[in-house]
Structure formats: structure tokens, C-alpha cells
C-alpha positions in Angstrom: -5.3 -97.0 -42.5 -8.0 -96.4 -39.9 -11.3 -96.3 -41.7 -13.6 -96.6 -38.7 -13.7 -92.9 -37.9 -13.5 -90.4 -40.7 -12.7 -86.8 -39.9 -15.1 -85.6 -42.5 -16.6 -86.2 -45.9 -14.9 -88.3 -48.5 -14.0 -86.5 -51.7 -14.7 -89.1 -54.4 -13.1 -86.9 -57.1 -9.9 -86.8 -55.1 -10.1 -90.5 -54.5 -10.4 -91.2 -58.2 -7.6 -88.7 -59.0 -5.3 -90.8 -56.7 -6.0 -94.0 -58.7 -3.2 -94.3 -61.3 -3.6 -97.9 -62.4 -6.5 -99.7 -64.0 -8.1 -102.6 -62.1 -6.4 -101.5 -58.9 -9.3 -100.8 -56.4 -8.6 -98.5 -53.4 -10.5 -98.7 -50.2 -11.9 -95.3 -49.3 -14.4 -96.2 -46.4 -15.7 -99.0 -44.3 -19.4 -99.4 -43.4 -19.8 -102.2 -40.8 -18.2 -105.3 -42.5 -18.2 -103.8 -46.0 -15.5 -101.9 -47.8 -16.3 -99.0 -50.2 -13.7 -99.0 -53.0 -13.0 -96.8 -56.0 -11.4 -98.0 -59.2 -10.7 -97.0 -62.7 -11.1 -99.9 -65.2 -10.4 -100.4 -68.9 -10.2 -103.6 -70.9 -11.2 -106.8 -69.1 -10.3 -108.1 -65.7 -10.5 -112.0 -65.5 -13.3 -114.5 -65.2 -13.8 -115.2 -61.5 -16.3 -115.6 -58.7 -16.6 -114.9 -55.0 -17.8 -118.0 -53.2 -19.2 -116.2 -50.1 -19.7 -112.6 -51.0 -22.0 -110.5 -53.2 -20.4 -107.6 -55.0 -22.0 -104.2 -55.8 -20.8 -102.2 -58.9 -21.8 -98.6 -59.2 -20.7 -96.7 -62.3 -19.6 -93.1 -61.7 -18.2 -92.4 -65.2 -18.3 -94.3 -68.4 -19.8 -97.7 -69.2 -19.2 -101.2 -67.8 -20.3 -104.6 -69.1 -20.4 -107.5 -66.6 -20.2 -110.8 -68.6 -21.7 -114.0 -67.2 -21.5 -117.6 -68.4 -23.7 -118.5 -71.3 -23.1 -115.2 -73.2 -25.3 -113.2 -70.8 -24.1 -109.7 -70.0 -25.4 -106.8 -67.9 -24.6 -103.3 -69.4 -24.1 -100.5 -66.9 -24.0 -96.8 -67.8 -23.1 -93.8 -65.7 -25.3 -93.7 -62.6 -26.3 -97.3 -62.7 -25.5 -100.2 -60.4 -25.6 -103.9 -60.3 -25.1 -106.6 -57.7 -23.1 -109.7 -58.8 -24.4 -112.6 -56.6 -22.0 -114.7 -54.6 -20.6 -117.8 -56.3 -21.5 -116.6 -59.8 -18.7 -116.6 -62.5 -18.3 -113.1 -64.0 -15.9 -110.9 -65.9 -16.1 -107.1 -65.8 -15.2 -105.4 -69.1 -14.9 -101.7 -70.0 -14.2 -100.7 -73.6 -13.1 -97.2 -72.5 -12.0 -95.9 -69.2 -14.7 -96.3 -66.6 -14.8 -95.2 -62.9 -16.6 -97.5 -60.5 -17.4 -97.7 -56.8 -17.4 -101.2 -55.4 -19.1 -102.2 -52.2 -18.2 -105.7 -50.9 -17.5 -107.5 -47.7 -14.0 -106.9 -46.2 -13.2 -110.6 -46.8 -13.7 -110.3 -50.6 -10.6 -111.3 -52.6 -10.1 -109.0 -55.6 -10.3 -111.8 -58.2 -11.7 -114.6 -56.0 -9.6 -117.7 -56.1 -8.1 -116.8 -59.5 -4.6 -115.3 -59.6 -3.8 -113.1 -62.5 -1.3 -110.3 -63.2 -4.1 -107.8 -62.4 -4.9 -109.3 -59.0 -4.4 -106.9 -56.1 -4.0 -108.0 -52.5 -6.0 -106.3 -49.7 -2.8 -104.6 -48.5 -2.5 -103.0 -52.0 -6.1 -101.9 -51.9 -5.7 -100.3 -48.5 -2.5 -98.4 -49.5 
């Protein structure tokens, strides 16, 4: 997939419509060394961190809770965003289906150094 030169605008509704599996982000654009990804999420992902990368979550539809160690959590509603700092252990949770846009460096592994049944490779995210 060549993301460097888009022929036109990106239809986010169509991008979300193409997502058929929860916790399976799809790359829809690249801005410099950052990927823009869309995902549908429900339930919880897995506790993980990204040693060298910050991660931006923007909620398009629904609600998302990002849990941190020590029982701290950030609650995101439709239209809100939050940056998870690099190296910080976190776990995204959505009680009901939630649509998110992620912006993160192209080097970011889906679940950091943690492998789980939900982990997606970069190749899967680019497909």
C-alpha cells in the first residue's frame, strides 16, 4: 500500500465500514513518520506499553477507558482524544463498540512487547 500520495480525501466512514474485527487497526494514511489508523474496539485489549513511542487515541464513536497502573483511568467520550506517553503501561477498554483513530509512529508495535491473541502485525494493519 502506497500511502505517501493519496489521490484524494480519505473517507473515514468507508474506512470504518471496512473494519470487521475488533482490535484490528487498519492504516489509512501516513503523515511523515506517523501512521493514522482506524479501529473498532470492544472489551479490553491487553496491558502493554510502547518503550519509544507516544500513542494518540481519538474517539470517533462511543466511549473508551484507558486504564493505567495504580487504578488510574482516563475516560474518553465521542470527540475526545488522549495521548498515552511512551513507556507507560496501559490497557484500553471499551464496554460497548467504540470507533477510534490512532496516530502513532510507524515503528509502533500493536501491543508493544506483549504477544496476545489480539496482537496484529504491521502487515495485517496495512492490509
